[in-house]
C-alpha positions as CSV (number, residue, x, y, z in Angstrom):
1,M,0.0,0.0,0.0
2,I,1.4,3.4,-1.0
3,T,0.3,4.9,2.3
4,D,2.5,2.5,4.2
5,R,5.5,3.3,2.0
6,Y,4.9,7.0,2.4
7,F,4.7,6.7,6.2
8,S,7.9,4.8,6.1
9,E,9.7,7.5,4.1
10,I,8.4,10.2,6.5
11,T,9.4,8.4,9.7
12,K,12.8,7.5,8.2
13,T,13.5,11.2,7.6
14,L,12.3,12.2,11.1
15,E,14.5,9.4,12.6
16,K,17.5,10.8,10.6
17,I,16.8,14.3,11.9
18,K,16.6,13.0,15.4
19,D,19.8,11.0,15.1
20,T,22.0,13.5,13.2
21,Q,20.6,17.0,14.1
22,K,20.1,16.7,17.8
23,D,23.1,18.9,18.8
24,K,22.0,21.7,16.3
25,I,18.4,21.6,17.6
26,L,19.7,22.0,21.1
27,K,22.0,24.8,20.0
28,A,19.1,26.6,18.4
29,A,17.0,25.9,21.5
30,E,19.6,27.7,23.7
31,I,19.4,30.7,21.5
32,V,15.6,30.7,21.5
33,A,15.6,30.2,25.3
34,D,17.6,33.4,25.6
35,V,15.1,35.2,23.4
36,I,12.3,34.1,25.7
37,K,14.2,35.3,28.8
38,N,15.0,38.6,27.2
39,E,11.4,39.1,26.0
40,G,12.4,39.1,22.4
41,I,10.6,37.7,19.4
42,I,11.2,34.5,17.4
43,Y,10.7,35.3,13.7
44,I,10.2,32.6,11.1
45,F,10.3,33.1,7.3
46,G,9.9,31.0,4.3
47,C,8.7,31.5,0.7
48,G,6.1,29.4,-1.1
49,H,5.3,26.2,0.9
50,S,8.1,27.0,3.3
51,H,5.9,29.7,4.8
52,L,3.7,26.9,6.2
53,I,6.4,26.3,8.8
54,A,6.1,29.8,10.0
55,L,2.3,29.5,10.2
56,D,2.6,26.2,12.0
57,C,4.4,27.9,14.9
58,F,2.4,31.2,14.9
59,Y,-0.6,31.9,17.1
60,R,-1.0,28.2,17.8
61,S,-2.6,26.3,20.7
62,G,0.3,24.9,22.7
63,G,2.7,27.3,20.9
64,L,4.8,30.1,22.1
65,A,3.2,33.5,22.0
66,N,6.4,35.4,21.2
67,V,6.5,33.9,17.7
68,S,6.0,36.1,14.6
69,A,5.5,34.7,11.2
70,I,7.0,36.8,8.4
71,L,4.3,36.7,5.8
72,D,4.8,38.6,2.5
73,T,1.8,38.2,0.2
74,D,3.9,38.2,-3.0
75,L,6.0,35.3,-1.7
76,M,3.1,33.2,-0.6
77,L,0.9,30.9,-2.7
78,H,-2.6,32.5,-2.3
79,N,-1.8,35.5,-4.5
80,G,-0.3,33.7,-7.4
81,A,1.6,30.5,-6.8
82,A,3.6,30.5,-10.0
83,K,4.3,34.2,-9.4
84,S,5.6,33.5,-5.9
85,S,8.1,30.9,-7.4
86,K,9.4,33.5,-9.8
87,M,9.7,36.2,-7.1
88,E,11.6,33.9,-4.7
89,K,14.4,33.9,-7.3
90,M,14.5,37.7,-7.6
91,S,17.3,39.6,-5.9
92,G,16.6,42.8,-3.9
93,I,13.3,41.8,-2.2
94,A,14.5,40.5,1.2
95,E,15.7,43.9,2.5
96,N,12.3,45.5,1.9
97,V,10.5,42.6,3.6
98,L,12.8,42.5,6.6
99,E,12.4,46.3,7.2
100,R,8.7,45.9,7.7
101,Y,9.2,43.7,10.8
102,C,11.6,45.8,12.9
103,L,13.8,43.0,14.2
104,T,16.1,43.8,17.1
105,K,19.2,42.1,18.5
106,K,17.0,40.6,21.2
107,D,15.3,38.5,18.5
108,V,16.2,35.5,16.4
109,L,15.3,34.8,12.8
110,F,14.7,31.3,11.3
111,V,14.8,31.1,7.5
112,V,13.2,27.9,6.1
113,S,14.1,26.8,2.6
114,T,14.6,23.2,1.7
115,S,16.7,24.0,-1.5
116,G,18.4,27.0,0.2
117,K,19.4,28.3,-3.2
118,N,16.9,31.0,-4.1
119,A,17.7,34.7,-3.8
120,V,15.1,35.8,-1.3
121,P,15.8,33.3,1.6
122,V,19.5,33.7,1.1
123,E,19.4,37.5,1.1
124,M,17.0,37.4,4.1
125,A,19.8,35.6,6.1
126,L,22.4,38.0,4.8
127,E,20.4,41.1,5.7
128,A,19.8,39.8,9.2
129,K,23.5,39.1,9.6
130,K,24.2,42.7,8.5
131,R,21.9,44.0,11.3
132,G,23.6,41.8,13.9
133,I,20.5,39.6,14.3
134,K,21.0,35.9,15.0
135,N,19.7,33.8,12.2
136,I,19.4,30.0,11.7
137,S,18.4,28.3,8.5
138,V,16.5,25.0,8.0
139,V,17.7,23.5,4.8
140,S,18.5,20.2,3.1
141,S,22.1,19.2,2.6
142,A,21.1,17.4,-0.5
143,Y,21.3,20.7,-2.4
144,F,24.8,21.7,-1.1
145,D,26.5,20.6,-4.3
146,D,24.4,23.0,-6.4
147,K,27.4,25.3,-6.6
148,K,26.3,27.2,-9.7
149,D,24.6,29.5,-7.2
150,T,26.6,32.4,-5.8
151,H,25.3,31.9,-2.3
152,L,23.5,29.1,-0.6
153,L,21.4,29.7,2.5
154,Y,23.4,27.4,4.8
155,E,26.5,29.5,4.0
156,A,24.7,32.8,4.7
157,S,23.3,31.8,8.1
158,D,24.9,31.7,11.5
159,F,24.3,28.0,11.4
160,F,21.9,25.5,9.7
161,I,19.8,22.6,10.7
162,D,19.5,19.9,8.1
163,N,15.9,18.7,7.4
164,C,17.4,15.6,5.7
165,V,15.0,15.9,2.7
166,P,16.2,14.3,-0.5
167,H,16.9,16.3,-3.6
168,G,13.5,17.1,-5.3
169,D,11.5,16.7,-2.1
170,A,9.0,14.1,-3.4
171,V,9.8,10.6,-2.4
172,M,7.2,8.2,-3.9
173,E,7.6,6.5,-7.2
174,I,4.3,5.4,-8.8
175,D,4.1,3.3,-11.9
176,G,2.6,5.2,-14.8
177,I,3.5,8.6,-13.4
178,D,6.5,10.4,-14.8
179,T,7.7,12.1,-11.7
180,N,7.8,11.4,-8.0
181,M,4.9,12.4,-5.6
182,G,4.6,12.8,-1.9
183,S,6.7,15.7,-0.6
184,I,8.1,15.5,2.9
185,S,9.8,18.8,3.5
186,T,6.8,20.3,5.4
187,A,6.7,17.5,7.9
188,A,10.5,17.5,8.3
189,S,10.9,21.2,8.8
190,S,7.9,21.5,11.1
191,F,9.3,18.8,13.3
192,I,12.6,20.7,13.6
193,L,11.0,24.1,14.5
194,Q,8.5,22.5,16.9
195,S,11.4,20.6,18.6
196,V,13.5,23.7,18.9
197,I,10.6,25.6,20.5
198,L,9.8,22.8,22.9
199,E,13.4,22.4,24.0
200,A,13.8,26.1,24.4
201,S,10.6,26.4,26.4
202,K,11.8,23.7,28.8
203,I,15.2,25.5,29.2
204,A,13.5,28.8,29.9
205,A,11.0,27.3,32.3
206,D,13.8,25.4,34.2
207,S,15.6,28.7,34.7
208,G,12.5,30.1,36.4
209,C,11.5,32.3,33.4
210,R,7.9,32.8,32.4
211,V,7.1,31.1,29.1
212,P,4.0,32.6,27.4
213,V,2.0,29.8,25.7
214,Y,-1.3,29.9,24.0
215,M,-4.1,27.5,25.1
216,S,-6.7,26.1,22.7
217,G,-9.6,28.5,22.3
218,N,-11.8,25.4,22.0
219,V,-11.3,24.2,25.6
220,E,-13.0,25.6,28.6
221,G,-11.3,28.9,29.7
222,G,-9.1,28.9,26.7
223,S,-10.4,32.1,25.1
224,E,-10.2,34.1,28.4
225,Y,-6.7,32.7,29.1
226,N,-5.5,33.8,25.6
227,K,-7.0,37.3,25.8
228,K,-4.3,38.4,28.3
229,I,-1.5,37.0,26.1
230,I,-2.9,38.6,23.0
231,K,-3.1,42.0,24.7
232,E,0.5,41.7,25.7
233,F,1.9,40.8,22.3
234,L,-0.5,42.7,20.0
235,P,1.9,45.8,20.0
236,K,4.9,43.6,19.3
237,I,3.8,41.1,16.6
238,K,2.8,42.4,13.2
239,H,0.2,39.8,12.2
240,L,-1.5,39.3,15.6
């Protein structure tokens, strides 16, 4: 059954991340824990489908309240998917996007891009570095040999976490279909970011720091609980 094979490919990738990227996840968690302690903001950016990782961590039940998704309409899918793919490859956009979010040195920026080779995510990391803002990329090492590109994201970032996704992303071969199906980058990158946030929250909580976390609005008392948190972060987070 194809579903069983696909499940196996996803779990194999997650196991590889767990076995090979643990130290980097913990390193990122230490940085995020300091951001929590210093009342900074965790910014997450991705183009196209990579922006789903930012949304997965933003304003989420059980998620940190001090997470801000960087969402630029022209780089997302709902306003023209093919257009967003073209724009991701265009130089000069990242600086303008970053300026609209007012990051500070108390913050951290995650840039998610499985290929790590398109202009906007690479320049986003370079612009953050220029401003002295800590930045961490989530990329696949399967693309590191694509040296025709001037810069790759993993080289532009302070450090990278490998999402262990194979070249081309899709992992399922189906007879009669010319190209692979079944992408796994969303599951892999989401696992990494959620793991970083969980580890960081534990570090911060163990140090006695308050960790602001949203409760589900669909459980008793959840909406009232969240109102106080929303009021606190409304002036700090652009899309809240």
